[in-house]
GUVEX-203871 format. One line per 5 residues: their letters; for each residue x, z, y of N, C-alpha, C. Coordinates in steps of 0.1 Angstrom, whole numbers, always signed. Each point is the difference from the previous one (the first is absolute). Example, Ala and Ser with C-alpha at 12.3 -4.5 7.8 and 13.67 -1.06 7.14 Angstrom:
BEGIN
AS	+132/+78/-57/-9/+0/+12/+9/+0/+12 ~ -4/-7/+11/+9/+0/+11/-8/+8/+11
REM end
This chain:
BEGIN
MQGFT	+199/+317/+55/-14/-4/-5/-2/+12/-6 ~ -16/+3/+3/-4/+11/-6/-5/-5/-18 ~ +2/+11/-7/-2/+1/-13/-15/+0/-4 ~ -5/-8/-10/-11/+1/-6/+0/+8/-13 ~ -11/+6/+1/-1/+8/-14/-11/-8/-9
RCVVP	+3/-2/-13/-8/-8/-7/-7/+10/-8 ~ -14/-2/-1/-11/+9/-6/-5/-7/-14 ~ +2/+8/-9/-3/-7/-13/-13/+7/-5 ~ -9/-8/-4/-12/+6/-3/-2/-1/-16 ~ -2/+10/-7/-1/-4/-12/-13/-4/-6
LTRPF	+2/-11/-11/-10/-10/-3/-10/+11/-10 ~ -6/+10/+1/-8/+9/-7/-14/-5/-2 ~ -4/+3/-12/-14/-5/-3/-9/+3/+12 ~ -2/+13/+4/-10/+0/+10/+2/-7/+14 ~ +16/-4/+3/+2/-9/+14/-3/-13/-6
LAAVL	+2/-6/-12/-5/-12/-4/-14/-1/+1 ~ -8/+9/-3/-16/+1/-1/-4/-2/+15 ~ +7/+9/+9/-6/-1/+13/+4/-13/+5 ~ +11/-7/-1/+3/-13/+4/-13/-10/-2 ~ -1/+1/-14/-8/-11/-4/-14/+4/+4
GLLVL	-6/+10/+3/-11/+7/+5/-1/-8/+13 ~ +11/+0/+7/-2/-4/+15/+0/-16/+0 ~ +7/-8/-11/+1/-13/+0/-15/-4/-5 ~ -7/+7/-8/-16/-2/-3/-7/+2/+10 ~ +4/+9/+8/-11/+2/+12/+4/-12/+12
SLPVQ	+12/-4/-1/+2/-11/+14/-4/-13/-7 ~ -5/-2/-14/-7/-12/-5/-14/+0/+6 ~ -4/-13/+3/-16/-2/+4/-8/+5/-13 ~ -7/+11/+2/-8/+5/-11/-14/-10/+2 ~ -4/-6/+6/-14/-7/+0/+3/-16/-1
AERIK	+14/-4/-4/+2/-13/-2/-9/-5/-13 ~ -5/-11/+1/-8/-9/-12/+3/-10/+0 ~ -1/-6/-11/+2/-15/-5/-8/-8/+7 ~ +5/-12/+3/-11/-12/+4/-10/-3/-7 ~ +3/+0/-16/-11/-4/-7/-12/+11/-3
DLASI	+4/+12/+3/-11/+10/+2/-8/-1/+13 ~ +2/-6/+10/-7/-3/+13/-3/-14/+2 ~ +3/-9/-8/-6/-13/+2/+1/-7/-11 ~ -12/-12/+1/+0/-10/-12/+2/-13/+7 ~ +4/-9/-11/+4/-16/+5/-14/-5/+0
QGVRD	-3/-8/+11/-13/-8/+1/-1/-9/-10 ~ -13/+0/-8/+1/-9/-10/+1/+4/-13 ~ +6/+12/-2/+5/+4/-12/-14/+12/-3 ~ -10/+0/-7/-11/+10/-1/-7/-2/-11 ~ -8/+8/-5/-8/-1/-10/-13/-8/+2
NPLLG	-5/-5/-10/-13/-7/+2/-11/+3/-7 ~ -12/+4/+6/-8/+7/-7/-9/-11/-10 ~ -5/+2/-15/-5/-5/-8/-15/+7/+0 ~ -9/-8/-6/-13/+3/-4/-6/-6/-10 ~ -9/+4/-10/-5/-7/-9/-13/+8/-8
YGLVV	-7/-6/-6/-14/+5/-6/+3/-1/-17 ~ -5/+8/-6/+4/+3/-15/-11/+10/-6 ~ +1/+0/-12/-10/+7/-12/+12/+10/-5 ~ -5/+14/+0/+5/+9/-10/-9/+4/-12 ~ +7/-2/-12/-6/+2/-14/+2/+12/-4
GLDGS	-5/+2/-11/+2/+11/-9/-1/+12/+4 ~ -12/+4/+9/-6/+15/+6/-6/+5/-11 ~ +0/+13/-4/-10/+6/-7/-13/+6/+9 ~ -7/-13/+1/-14/+1/+6/+0/+7/+15 ~ +9/-3/+5/+1/+4/+16/+2/-11/+8
GDKVA	-4/-13/-3/+1/-12/+10/-10/-2/+8 ~ -3/-14/+5/-12/-1/+9/-11/-1/-9 ~ -11/+4/+10/-13/+0/-8/-7/-16/+6 ~ -8/-2/-8/-4/-14/+5/-10/-3/+10 ~ -8/+10/+2/-10/+1/+8/+6/+1/+16
SSPFT	+11/+8/+2/+7/+1/+13/+13/-10/+3 ~ +3/-6/-11/+12/-6/+0/-1/-14/-7 ~ -11/-10/+5/+0/-10/-9/+12/-10/+0 ~ +8/+0/+10/+11/-10/-1/+9/+4/-10 ~ +2/+12/-7/+7/+3/-12/-7/-8/-12
RQSLN	-12/-3/-1/-5/-7/-10/+2/-14/+2 ~ +0/-5/+11/+2/-14/+4/+14/-3/-3 ~ +12/+8/+3/+13/-2/-3/+1/+2/-12 ~ -5/+9/-10/+2/-1/-13/-5/-13/-7 ~ -13/-5/+4/-4/-13/-3/+11/-11/+2
SLLTQ	+4/-1/+11/+10/-12/+5/+13/+4/-11 ~ +4/+11/-3/+12/+2/-5/+0/-4/-15 ~ -12/+2/-7/-5/-2/-14/-1/-15/-1 ~ -5/-6/+11/-1/-16/+0/+13/-8/+2 ~ +8/+4/+6/+14/-4/+1/+9/+1/-13
LGIVV	-2/+13/-8/+6/-1/-13/-9/-4/-11 ~ -11/-10/+3/-6/-7/-9/-12/+5/-6 ~ -2/+12/+7/-13/+5/-9/-13/+1/+8 ~ -12/-6/-7/-9/-4/+7/-12/+14/-2 ~ -5/+6/+10/-10/+12/+1/-11/-9/-4
PPGVT	-10/+5/-11/-11/-7/-3/-12/+2/+11 ~ -9/-9/+3/-11/+4/+13/-7/+11/-4 ~ -4/+8/+9/-9/+11/-2/+10/+14/-4 ~ +11/-3/-2/+7/+13/-3/+8/+4/+11 ~ -2/+12/+5/+4/+8/+11/+12/+10/-5
LNPKN	+11/-4/+8/+12/+10/-4/-1/+13/+7 ~ +2/+10/-6/+1/+13/+5/+17/+3/-1 ~ +7/-3/+12/+13/+0/+0/+3/+19/+3 ~ -4/+9/-7/+2/+13/+4/+16/+4/-1 ~ +6/-8/-7/+16/+3/-4/+8/-9/+9
VAAVT	-6/-8/+8/+7/-11/+8/-4/+7/+16 ~ +11/-1/+8/+0/+2/+16/+6/-9/+5 ~ -5/-4/+11/+4/-12/+12/+10/+8/+7 ~ +10/-6/+6/+12/+7/+5/+6/-11/+11 ~ +5/+6/+11/+10/-8/+8/+13/+5/-6
VHADL	+10/-9/+2/+13/+2/-4/+9/-5/+13 ~ +8/+9/+4/+11/-5/+13/+11/+7/-2 ~ +10/-8/+5/+13/+4/-1/+7/-7/+11 ~ +12/+4/+1/+10/-6/+12/+13/-7/-7 ~ +2/-11/+6/+7/-9/-5/+15/+2/+7
PAFAK	+8/+6/-5/+12/+4/+10/+8/-14/+3 ~ +9/+0/+11/+6/-11/+5/+11/-6/-11 ~ +2/-11/+0/+10/-7/-10/-4/+2/-15 ~ -12/+4/-2/-4/+2/-15/-1/-13/-7 ~ +8/-4/-11/-2/-12/-8/-10/+0/-10
PGHRI	-3/-11/-6/-9/-2/-9/+4/+6/-15 ~ -9/+11/-6/+7/+7/-12/+1/+13/+5 ~ +2/+4/+14/+3/+15/+3/-15/+6/-2 ~ +3/+15/-5/-15/+7/+0/+0/+9/+11 ~ -13/+2/+4/-2/+10/+12/-14/+9/-4
DVTVS	+2/+8/+5/-14/+11/-1/-13/-3/+5 ~ -9/+1/-9/-15/-2/+8/-9/+12/+1 ~ -8/+2/+7/-10/+9/-1/-16/-7/+0 ~ -5/+9/-8/-13/-4/-5/-12/+8/+5 ~ -9/-5/+5/-12/+10/+6/-14/-8/-3
SIGDA	-8/+10/-4/-13/-5/-4/-8/-3/+12 ~ -9/-11/+0/-6/-6/+10/-17/+4/-3 ~ -4/+3/-11/-12/+4/-6/-3/+14/-1 ~ -7/+2/-9/-5/+17/-1/+6/+5/-14 ~ +10/-6/-5/+9/+7/-9/+4/+15/+1
KSLRG	-1/+7/-10/+2/+16/+3/+16/+2/-2 ~ +5/-7/-9/+14/+1/-3/+5/-13/-6 ~ +12/-2/+4/+8/-12/-5/+11/+5/-10 ~ -3/+13/-4/+10/+6/-6/+1/-6/-16 ~ +13/-6/-6/-1/-4/-14/-2/-19/-1
GSLLM	-1/-2/+15/-5/-15/+0/+12/-9/+2 ~ -1/-13/-6/+9/-10/+4/-5/-10/+9 ~ +10/-5/+8/-2/-10/+8/+1/-13/-6 ~ -9/-10/+3/+4/-14/-8/+4/-8/+11 ~ +6/-13/-5/+6/-7/+10/-5/-5/+12
TPLKG	+5/+3/+11/-5/+3/+14/+9/-9/+8 ~ -3/-11/+7/+9/-9/+10/-1/+10/+14 ~ +12/+2/+3/+3/+6/+15/+1/-10/+9 ~ -6/-3/+10/+2/-10/+10/+4/+8/+14 ~ +6/-10/+10/+4/+4/+13/-10/-4/+10
IDAKV	+2/+2/+12/-7/-3/+10/-4/-18/+0 ~ +10/-7/-5/-4/-11/-2/-5/-7/-13 ~ -7/+9/-3/-7/-2/-15/+8/-6/-10 ~ +12/+1/+0/+8/-7/-10/+3/+12/-10 ~ +3/+1/-14/+3/+8/-9/+15/+2/-1
YAIAQ	+1/+13/+4/+16/+4/-1/+3/+9/-12 ~ -8/+7/-6/+3/+7/-12/-14/+3/-8 ~ +3/+1/-14/-10/+5/-8/+2/+14/-7 ~ -9/+7/+1/-4/+14/-5/-6/+2/-11 ~ +6/+8/-9/-8/+4/-13/+8/+12/-6
GNLVV	-8/+8/-8/+7/+12/-4/-9/+13/+1 ~ +4/+10/-8/-7/+15/+0/+2/+5/+10 ~ -12/+5/+6/+0/+13/+9/+5/+12/-1 ~ +8/+5/+8/+2/+15/+4/-7/+6/+9 ~ -8/+7/-3/-12/+8/+8/+4/+13/+1
GGLSA	+2/+7/+12/+4/+15/+2/-12/+6/+1 ~ -15/-4/+1/-9/+8/+3/-9/+2/-13 ~ -8/+10/-1/-6/+2/-12/-16/+4/+5 ~ -9/-4/-8/-14/+5/+2/-7/+0/-13 ~ -8/+15/+0/-6/+5/-12/-13/+3/+7
EGADG	-9/-5/-10/-14/+5/+4/-9/+4/-12 ~ -8/+14/+2/-8/+5/-12/-15/-5/-1 ~ -4/+2/-10/-16/-4/-1/-8/+7/+11 ~ +3/+12/+6/-10/+9/+8/+2/-7/+13 ~ +10/-9/+5/+4/-6/+12/+10/+5/+6
SKVTI	+8/+10/-6/+13/+9/+5/+9/-12/+0 ~ +10/-2/+9/+11/-9/+2/+11/+3/+5 ~ +12/-2/-6/+13/+5/+5/+9/-15/+2 ~ +6/-1/+11/+6/-9/+5/+14/+3/+6 ~ +12/-5/-6/+12/+2/+6/+7/-12/+4
NIPSA	+5/+0/+15/+6/-12/+6/-13/-15/+0 ~ +6/-9/-2/-9/-12/+2/+2/-9/-14 ~ -12/+2/-9/+4/-7/-11/-7/-15/+1 ~ -6/-5/+12/-3/-14/-1/+13/-9/+7 ~ +11/+4/-2/+9/-6/+7/+13/+2/-9
GRIPG	+12/-7/-3/+10/-1/-7/+12/-8/+3 ~ +8/-1/-7/+13/-8/+1/+5/-6/-11 ~ +7/-10/+1/+8/-7/-11/+14/-4/+5 ~ +7/+10/-4/+16/-2/+2/+4/-15/-6 ~ +6/-7/+10/+7/-13/-5/-13/-9/-8
GASVE	-11/+2/+8/-11/-9/-9/-3/-12/+6 ~ +7/-4/+9/-1/-17/+5/+12/-7/-2 ~ +1/-12/-3/+9/-8/-2/+0/-9/+10 ~ +12/-1/+11/+0/-11/+10/+1/-14/-5 ~ -10/-9/+7/+0/-12/-6/+6/-10/+12
RSVPT	+0/+7/+12/+3/-12/+11/+7/+8/+9 ~ +10/-4/+7/+9/+7/+10/-3/-4/+14 ~ +0/+10/+8/-5/-3/+15/+13/-5/+7 ~ +1/-11/+6/+12/-6/+7/+0/+11/+13 ~ +12/+2/+3/+3/+11/+14/+12/-10/+7
PFGRA	+0/+6/+14/+9/-8/+7/+14/+6/+2 ~ +2/+7/-9/+14/+7/-1/+11/-10/-2 ~ +0/-10/-7/+8/-9/-3/+0/-12/+9 ~ -9/-2/+6/-2/-14/+7/+4/+3/+18 ~ -4/+11/+5/+0/+2/+15/+17/+1/+4
AKLTL	+5/-5/+8/+12/+1/+8/+4/+13/+4 ~ -10/+7/+3/+2/+16/+4/-11/+10/-6 ~ +5/+10/-2/-9/+12/-6/-8/+7/+13 ~ -8/+5/-2/-6/+11/+8/-2/+10/-7 ~ +3/+13/+8/+0/+15/-6/-12/+7/+7
NLRSG	-12/+5/-5/-10/+4/+7/+1/+15/-3 ~ +2/+8/+10/-3/+17/-3/-12/+3/-4 ~ -2/+8/-8/-11/+6/-6/-6/+8/+14 ~ +6/+6/+9/-6/+7/+10/+7/-5/+12 ~ -7/-8/+10/+6/-4/+11/+6/+7/+11
DFTTV	+11/-3/+4/+6/+8/+9/+10/-8/+8 ~ +1/+0/+14/+11/-10/+6/+13/+6/-3 ~ +2/+16/+2/+15/+6/-2/+4/-4/-15 ~ -9/+3/-9/+4/-3/-15/+4/-14/-1 ~ -6/-10/+5/+1/-13/-5/+13/-3/+8
QRVSD	+1/+5/+12/+14/-5/+5/+14/+6/-7 ~ -4/+12/-6/+10/+7/-7/+3/-7/-14 ~ -11/-6/-6/+4/-10/-11/+7/-12/+2 ~ -3/-7/+12/+9/-11/+3/+13/+4/+5 ~ +2/+9/+6/+16/+4/+4/+4/+5/-13
AINAA	-6/+4/-11/+8/+4/-13/+6/-11/-6 ~ -11/-12/+0/+3/-11/-8/+11/-11/+7 ~ -2/+2/+13/+13/-6/+9/+14/+6/-2 ~ +0/+13/-2/+12/+8/-2/+7/-2/-11 ~ -10/-3/-12/+5/+1/-14/+4/-15/-4
IGAGT	-7/-9/+6/+4/-17/-4/+5/-5/+11 ~ -3/+2/+13/+4/-10/+11/-12/-1/+12 ~ +6/+1/+12/-10/-2/+12/-6/-14/-2 ~ -12/+0/+4/-10/-11/-1/-6/-2/-13 ~ +2/+9/-10/-7/-3/-14/-16/+6/+0
ARAID	-1/+8/+7/-14/+8/+3/-6/-1/+14 ~ -12/-2/+0/-6/+1/+14/-15/+5/+1 ~ -1/+10/+7/-11/+9/+1/-14/-10/+8 ~ -7/-2/-9/-12/-8/+6/-12/+8/+7 ~ -3/+10/-4/-13/+11/+6/+5/+13/-5
STSVE	-13/+8/+1/+5/+14/-6/-1/+1/-13 ~ -4/-12/-10/-2/+2/-14/+12/-9/-6 ~ +3/-11/+5/+6/-13/-7/+17/-3/+5 ~ +7/+0/-11/+15/-2/+3/+1/-13/-5 ~ +4/-12/+5/+5/-13/-5/+15/-1/-1
VNAPR	+3/-3/-15/+13/+0/-5/+4/-13/-4 ~ +13/-6/+4/+3/-10/-6/+8/+2/-12 ~ -3/-7/-15/+0/+3/-11/+8/-15/-5 ~ +6/+0/-11/+6/-9/-9/-11/-9/-7 ~ +1/-12/-1/-9/-9/-4/+1/+1/-16
DPGQR	+13/+3/-5/+1/-3/-16/-5/+13/-5 ~ -9/+1/-10/-11/+7/-6/+9/+14/-5 ~ +12/-2/-7/+8/+10/-5/+8/+7/+11 ~ +2/-7/+11/+7/+9/+11/-10/+6/+8 ~ -11/-4/+2/-8/+7/+7/-11/+8/-7
VGFVA	+2/+5/-15/-2/+10/-5/+9/+12/+2 ~ +13/-2/-1/+12/+7/+4/-1/+7/+14 ~ -2/-11/+9/-2/+3/+15/-12/+10/+3 ~ -12/-2/-9/-9/+9/+6/+3/+15/-9 ~ +7/+1/-10/+2/+11/-8/+11/+10/+10
MIENL	+8/-9/+7/+11/+8/+10/-10/+6/+12 ~ -8/-7/+5/-8/+3/+12/-9/+9/-2 ~ -8/+3/-11/-10/+9/-1/+8/+13/-4 ~ +13/+2/-6/+5/+11/+1/+7/+7/+9 ~ -1/-7/+14/+6/+5/+10/-8/+12/+6
DIDPA	+8/+10/+6/-7/+11/+4/-2/+2/+16 ~ -12/+3/+2/-1/+0/+15/-7/+16/+6 ~ -1/+3/+12/-9/+12/+0/-11/-3/+8 ~ -10/+2/-5/-14/-7/+4/-3/+10/+13 ~ -8/-6/+10/-4/+7/+13/-9/+10/-4
QAVAK	-2/+10/+7/-10/+11/-1/-13/-6/+1 ~ -9/+6/-10/-16/-7/+1/-6/+4/+14 ~ -9/-6/+6/-8/+4/+10/-7/+14/-4 ~ -1/+7/+10/-6/+14/-2/-16/-3/+0 ~ -4/+6/-13/-13/+0/-3/-5/+11/-9
VIVNS	-10/+4/+4/-9/+10/-10/-12/-7/-6 ~ +0/+3/-13/-10/-9/-7/-9/+12/-6 ~ -13/-1/+4/-11/+10/-3/-10/-8/-13 ~ -2/+4/-11/-8/-3/-8/-14/+9/+1 ~ -9/-7/+5/-12/+8/+5/-9/+4/-13
RTGTV	+3/-7/-12/-9/+2/-11/+8/+11/-11 ~ +13/+2/+1/+6/+9/-9/+5/+9/+8 ~ +3/+0/+12/+5/+11/+11/+17/+0/+0 ~ +4/-13/-6/+15/-2/-1/+6/-1/+14 ~ +11/+6/+4/+5/-1/+12/+14/-3/-3
VINST	+7/-14/+6/+15/-3/-2/+4/-2/+14 ~ +12/+7/+2/+7/+0/+12/+13/-6/-1 ~ +3/-11/+5/+15/-4/-4/+11/+8/+10 ~ +11/-3/-4/+12/+8/+7/+3/-3/+15 ~ -8/-9/+4/+3/-5/+16/-9/+5/+9
VRVAP	-9/+7/-4/-14/+5/+8/+9/+10/+9 ~ -2/+0/+11/+2/+13/+11/-8/+3/+7 ~ -3/+12/+6/-11/+8/+8/+8/+4/+12 ~ -7/-4/+11/+2/+2/+14/-5/+14/+2 ~ +7/+9/+12/-4/+14/+2/-15/+1/-2
AAVSH	-4/+9/-4/-16/+4/-3/-1/+15/-9 ~ -9/+5/+7/-7/+11/-7/-13/-1/-9 ~ -1/+6/-9/-12/-4/-9/-4/+16/-6 ~ -13/+1/-1/-3/+12/-2/-14/-4/-11 ~ +0/+3/-11/-10/-6/-10/-6/+12/-8
GNLVV	-14/+3/+4/-7/+8/-11/-15/-2/-4 ~ -2/+8/-9/-14/-8/-6/-10/+13/+2 ~ -12/-4/+5/-11/+10/+1/-9/-2/-12 ~ -1/+10/-4/-6/+1/-14/-13/+9/+2 ~ -13/-7/-1/-13/+5/+2/-5/+2/-14
TISEN	-5/+10/-4/-6/+4/-13/-14/+8/+1 ~ -10/-7/-8/-12/+5/+1/-5/+5/-16 ~ -5/+9/-1/-1/+6/-10/-18/+3/+0 ~ -5/-1/-12/-15/+4/+0/-3/+10/-11 ~ -6/+13/+6/-3/+10/-8/-15/+1/+2
AQVSQ	-5/-2/-13/-16/+2/-2/-4/+15/+0 ~ -6/+9/+9/-4/+14/-1/-15/+0/-6 ~ -2/+6/-10/-14/+3/-7/-5/+12/+5 ~ -12/+0/+3/-9/+11/+8/-12/+2/-10 ~ +2/+11/-8/-9/+3/-9/-10/+14/+4
PNPLA	-13/-2/+0/-9/+12/+5/+2/+11/-13 ~ -5/+12/+2/-3/+11/-9/-11/-4/-10 ~ +0/+5/-11/-9/-3/-11/-14/+1/+5 ~ -5/+10/+9/-13/+3/+2/-3/-6/+16 ~ +9/-5/+6/-2/-6/+12/-8/-12/+3
GGNTV	-2/-7/-11/-8/-10/+0/+5/-14/+10 ~ +16/+1/+1/+4/-12/+9/+5/-10/-10 ~ +4/-10/+5/+8/-15/-5/+14/+2/+3 ~ +9/-3/-12/+14/-1/+2/+5/-12/+9 ~ +7/+2/+8/+6/-10/+10/+16/-1/-1
VNPQS	+3/-15/+1/+15/-2/-1/+1/-4/+14 ~ +10/+9/+6/+6/-5/+13/+12/-3/+0 ~ +3/-15/+5/+13/-5/+1/+10/+6/+10 ~ +12/+1/-5/+7/+8/+11/+13/-11/-1 ~ +5/-5/+13/+11/-10/+0/+11/+9/+9
DVAVE	+13/+0/-5/+13/+6/+5/+8/-12/+4 ~ +3/-2/+11/+10/-8/+7/+12/+5/+5 ~ +13/-4/-5/+12/+6/+3/+8/-12/+5 ~ +9/+3/+12/+6/-11/+4/+16/+4/+0 ~ +8/-7/-6/+13/+5/+1/+12/-12/+2
ENGKR	+8/+3/+8/+10/-9/+4/+11/+3/-5 ~ +7/-8/-9/+14/+3/-4/+11/-1/+8 ~ +7/+10/-1/+11/+3/+9/+13/-11/-3 ~ +2/-10/+11/+9/-10/-2/+7/+3/+11 ~ +16/-2/-1/+8/+0/+10/+0/-12/+6
MFVFD	+4/+0/+14/+2/-13/+6/+17/+0/+0 ~ +3/-16/-3/+14/-2/+0/+3/-14/+9 ~ +14/+1/+6/+5/-9/+10/+10/-10/-7 ~ -3/-14/+3/+7/-9/-5/+11/-2/+16 ~ +14/+0/-5/+9/-4/+10/+1/-14/-2
PGVTL	+9/-7/+12/+2/-13/-1/+8/-4/-9 ~ -7/-13/-6/+7/-7/-11/-1/+7/-15 ~ -10/+9/-2/-1/+6/-13/-1/-11/-10 ~ +6/+5/-13/+1/-10/-9/-10/+5/-10 ~ +1/-8/-11/-10/+1/-11/-1/+14/-8
DALVR	+12/+3/-2/+2/+16/-6/-6/+9/+10 ~ +3/+2/+12/-5/+10/+10/-14/-4/+1 ~ -5/-10/+0/-15/-3/+1/-6/+7/-10 ~ +2/-4/-16/-4/+5/-10/+1/+16/-3 ~ +10/+5/+6/+1/+13/-1/-8/+10/+11
AVNQV	+0/-8/+9/-9/+9/+10/-17/-2/-4 ~ -3/-11/-7/-14/+0/-5/-1/+9/-10 ~ +11/+2/-10/-2/+7/-10/-2/+17/+6 ~ +7/+3/+8/+1/+13/+6/-15/+5/+3 ~ -8/-9/+4/-14/+6/+4/-10/-3/-12
GAGPS	+4/-4/-12/-7/-1/-12/-8/-12/+1 ~ +2/-10/+8/-10/-11/+0/+0/-10/-13 ~ -12/-5/-6/+0/-8/-8/+0/-13/+1 ~ +0/-9/-8/-2/-16/+2/-10/-4/+11 ~ -13/+6/-1/-6/-4/+9/+0/+6/+16
DLVAI	+6/+10/-2/+4/+8/+15/+14/-8/+6 ~ +5/-5/-10/+13/-5/+6/-3/-13/+5 ~ -10/-10/-5/-6/-13/+5/-4/+2/+16 ~ -9/+15/+1/-5/+1/+13/+10/+5/+7 ~ +11/+4/-2/+11/+5/+9/+7/-14/+3
LEALK	+3/-9/-8/+8/-11/+2/-10/-9/+9 ~ -13/-2/-2/-9/-7/+10/+0/+6/+13 ~ -1/+15/-1/+3/+5/+16/+11/-5/+6 ~ +13/+0/-7/+12/-3/+7/-1/-14/+5 ~ -4/-8/-8/-2/-15/+4/-8/+0/+10
QAGSL	-10/+6/+4/-6/-3/+10/+3/+6/+12 ~ +8/+14/+0/+7/+2/+9/+13/-5/+4 ~ +2/-12/-6/+17/-8/+3/+9/+7/-7 ~ +0/+9/-7/+13/+7/-6/+5/-3/-14 ~ -8/-6/-5/+5/-8/-13/+5/-13/+4
RAELV	+11/-1/-3/+10/-12/+1/-1/-8/-14 ~ -12/-5/-4/+0/-7/-12/-14/-7/+0 ~ +0/-10/-9/-15/-8/-2/-6/+9/-10 ~ -14/+5/+5/-8/+3/-9/-9/-7/-9 ~ +2/-2/-13/-9/-9/-6/-8/+7/-12
VI	-11/-1/+1/-10/+5/-9/-5/-11/-9 ~ +1/+2/-12/-5/-9/-13/-13/+5/-7
REM end
């Protein structure tokens, strides 16, 4: 038999660091939890809306002439409090502002929980700074009261005006928030504990990703537990007992999967000039030459003045200078399957700005070389 030579590798720190680095590189770097990709059907927030009054303003409230509903609301409030306004007396609520109050009622919120509310002026109040919101019922889409809001506003804006008409405004002083300003009075029923099966809805539909979610659940719990319905939904068999169902969902939402690559897209914002290109964009072989033709026209007035004893008149002769300049841009060629990094680097080499980049991308799309969907918003 031939002898074997045993090789002993010392476990030094550099060696261990290299091994750990290889292990880290071998792990899926794009793995994400299911809870970050999907939500449970029926478990969602519910919008609430209400109408109320903000009092205690320093003369920056609504005006009677342009906001008559504020006076009507104030009269109604005083009547409910047992105060009768004498006939012929006109209220001038310059320290009061009519506002809308809206909030989001979280899923499983119980009576007594506190939620944040946002208060916004609907009249011509200049500022809500320093005001207090009076008791305001918040209703859902079914016209039922689910929360009661009240409290002091936190306004991040500031407005100051001088006697000469000068004015300084910082942020938006006509809107504010009340942290924990509403108390939940009614809970919204959810199908979480009643249905025999749970449905996971992906936030971004994709057939590949939804199949990977289903496979991950079946591999972790057992075959037949999950079934992909369409490109967005996965149906999961869940325990009927509420306590077991909570633990079951907690285990599922922490499973890691590798989501599929997004569809190749180029997003162009025509208003701001923002261009976003995702990593899956590819460019077919193409040659691009981009240059700007700059035409400059300058007007120089030439004054012709006669001699003192000539008896003539002073004449102004307009003179136009026209200069045409073409910026020297280099041509670049895209090889097959060019990636995002090469595309951006090539465009930067010719000094193209955002508007130039949009023109190049549109031309590549028209030429059939841009392997992506061009979306203009």
